[in-house]
VOGU-3710 file (C-alpha; in Angstrom, 3 decimals, decimal comma):
1> mtsspdkasi> 20,206/8,377/-36,049  18,251/8,256/-32,806  19,968/7,294/-29,614  18,608/4,583/-27,364  16,722/5,760/-24,283  18,745/6,010/-21,092  17,985/3,955/-18,001  16,232/6,831/-16,235  13,707/7,305/-19,039  13,157/3,541/-19,359
11> rsrllsqrka> 12,639/3,344/-15,588  10,182/6,240/-15,535  8,089/4,915/-18,429  7,861/1,326/-17,206  7,247/2,199/-13,571  4,252/4,224/-14,776  2,988/1,283/-16,802  3,448/-1,097/-13,908  1,728/1,292/-11,509  -1,300/1,300/-13,831
21> ldaenrktls> -1,822/-2,471/-13,366  -4,996/-3,144/-11,412  -5,007/-5,688/-8,581  -6,883/-8,357/-10,553  -4,511/-8,230/-13,550  -1,493/-8,239/-11,264  -2,792/-11,318/-9,453  -3,544/-13,187/-12,710  -0,188/-12,329/-14,285  1,721/-13,136/-11,087
31> aaicerllsc> 0,066/-16,573/-10,882  1,075/-17,378/-14,474  4,642/-16,213/-13,814  4,848/-18,294/-10,631  3,815/-21,401/-12,596  6,647/-20,807/-15,054  9,071/-20,122/-12,216  8,228/-23,458/-10,587  9,021/-25,250/-13,847  12,380/-23,457/-13,954
41> iytirdaril> 13,560/-23,882/-10,403  12,912/-27,625/-10,383  15,254/-28,074/-13,366  18,231/-26,325/-11,774  20,520/-29,065/-10,467  21,617/-29,116/-6,854  19,614/-26,007/-6,002  17,907/-26,043/-2,605  18,147/-22,440/-1,391  15,725/-20,060/-3,084
51> alyfptqnev> 15,791/-16,303/-2,568  12,417/-14,680/-3,110  11,714/-10,969/-2,704  8,873/-9,167/-0,981  6,977/-7,373/-3,784  6,551/-3,618/-3,759  5,263/-1,050/-6,253  3,184/-3,595/-8,229  6,109/-5,990/-8,771  5,292/-9,581/-9,674
61> dvlplrndpg> 4,130/-11,351/-6,509  6,419/-14,371/-6,072  5,452/-15,055/-2,450  2,992/-17,880/-3,351  6,028/-19,969/-4,370  6,791/-20,357/-0,683  3,593/-22,372/-0,189  3,906/-24,576/-3,259  3,740/-28,233/-2,134  6,835/-29,120/-4,169
71> vrdddwaicl> 8,913/-26,369/-2,610  7,582/-27,130/0,851  7,907/-30,921/0,607  11,308/-30,983/-1,122  13,025/-29,202/1,752  13,808/-25,968/-0,018  15,161/-23,207/2,183  13,356/-19,952/1,409  15,155/-16,679/2,008  14,323/-13,019/1,655
81> pvisenskil> 16,793/-10,196/1,082  17,741/-7,904/3,926  19,115/-4,410/3,410  21,718/-3,557/6,014  22,822/-0,062/6,907  25,930/1,177/5,116  25,993/-1,731/2,643  24,911/-2,026/-0,966  25,078/-5,830/-0,779  21,926/-7,658/0,259
91> sfhlwqknas> 22,134/-10,480/2,757  19,618/-13,322/2,552  17,939/-14,560/5,702  15,857/-17,669/6,178  12,118/-17,067/6,098  10,576/-19,878/8,086  6,865/-20,540/8,362  5,178/-18,093/10,753  8,404/-16,098/11,147  7,946/-12,402/11,756
101> lekgpygimq> 8,967/-9,828/9,198  9,768/-6,176/9,756  9,851/-3,105/7,560  13,324/-2,436/6,276  14,671/0,543/4,399  12,344/1,704/1,612  9,429/0,168/3,571  10,018/-3,330/2,167  9,269/-6,252/4,484  12,276/-8,364/5,413
111> plltasqwqp> 13,213/-11,053/7,964  14,536/-10,033/11,333  18,317/-9,775/11,477  18,274/-12,614/14,002  17,064/-15,056/11,298  19,896/-17,241/10,037  21,767/-16,019/6,993  22,051/-18,240/3,893  23,692/-18,040/0,477  21,044/-18,740/-2,163
121> divlvplvaf> 21,470/-21,042/-5,141  18,696/-19,259/-7,042  18,000/-15,537/-6,735  14,704/-14,200/-8,052  15,456/-10,651/-9,135  12,705/-8,032/-9,363  13,174/-5,496/-12,113  11,673/-2,538/-13,884  12,804/-3,449/-17,418  14,777/-6,160/-19,204
131> drqggrvgyg> 16,196/-6,991/-22,608  16,955/-10,315/-24,273  20,669/-10,004/-23,613  20,122/-10,344/-19,850  20,271/-6,635/-19,121  17,967/-5,155/-16,522  16,921/-1,855/-15,095  16,133/-1,781/-11,392  15,448/1,176/-9,157  18,935/2,604/-9,634
141> qgyydntlra> 20,380/1,892/-6,195  22,679/-0,963/-7,306  21,665/-3,490/-4,659  21,121/-6,447/-6,975  24,137/-5,691/-9,198  26,422/-5,552/-6,152  24,795/-8,604/-4,576  24,937/-10,798/-7,685  28,586/-9,842/-8,217  29,450/-10,749/-4,607
151> lrkqkhitai> 27,534/-14,051/-4,707  29,071/-15,079/-8,034  32,540/-14,700/-6,523  31,595/-17,211/-3,819  29,549/-19,873/-5,622  27,542/-20,706/-8,711  24,124/-19,065/-8,582  21,264/-18,680/-11,031  19,832/-15,179/-11,257  16,291/-15,211/-12,634
161> gvaygfqeva> 14,728/-11,906/-13,607  11,013/-11,798/-12,861  8,850/-9,459/-14,927  5,640/-8,845/-16,778  5,959/-9,216/-20,546  5,344/-5,504/-21,136  8,563/-4,712/-19,243  10,707/-5,909/-22,153  12,649/-3,273/-24,094  14,855/-3,699/-27,159
171> vipqesfdet> 18,157/-2,693/-25,562  19,209/-1,631/-22,094  22,357/0,485/-22,018  24,994/-1,560/-20,180  27,580/-0,140/-17,847  30,674/-1,849/-16,431  29,056/-2,470/-13,032  25,883/-4,085/-14,436  25,370/-7,774/-13,714  23,405/-9,745/-16,288
181> ldmivtenet> 20,660/-12,256/-15,593  20,872/-15,970/-16,376  17,187/-16,285/-17,172  14,063/-14,134/-17,393  10,551/-15,368/-16,682  7,395/-13,558/-17,748  3,796/-14,709/-18,036  4,432/-15,512/-21,712  7,813/-17,217/-21,777  11,008/-18,318/-20,144
191> ialt> 14,080/-16,755/-21,703  17,248/-18,759/-21,012  20,353/-16,628/-21,467  23,218/-18,916/-20,458
//
């Protein structure tokens, strides 16, 4: 009997695959994923605060959602995560048009700390790997697990994993601190989990 791969080996393998994506493929796949995401977010009742992420390491580029006419014209508040020192819980700050961003920890662009803080209704979650049970592998720092847990204690949110189809694996080993996703969107499909 073979054991399932651990998170570290899954992470290593899929980060290599994602790194191999060329710019043109990444752009094409990201556009298809953004189209699916738009279909999803408009169906979530009473949602008006959307947390994007600033892509890094060939992650799906979700930033074009910010300029979608429906998002813009329907008064959605767009936020980006901010990593604060000495905290493993992300805060989400409003990202207004023409607002400046700065490099945060890990070199990821984020709003200035002076931007107003919001609690999102929908959180787009970048990931390295996912399974059909809502499990995910991130970078191993625990930011999104801790953040989703904290947000879910305060209000109902929808956590949508965003990934390329090739990032799917059969099973991700789950640990007690892992938070599952409510939905996963790839270029090929939308997987509703709740």
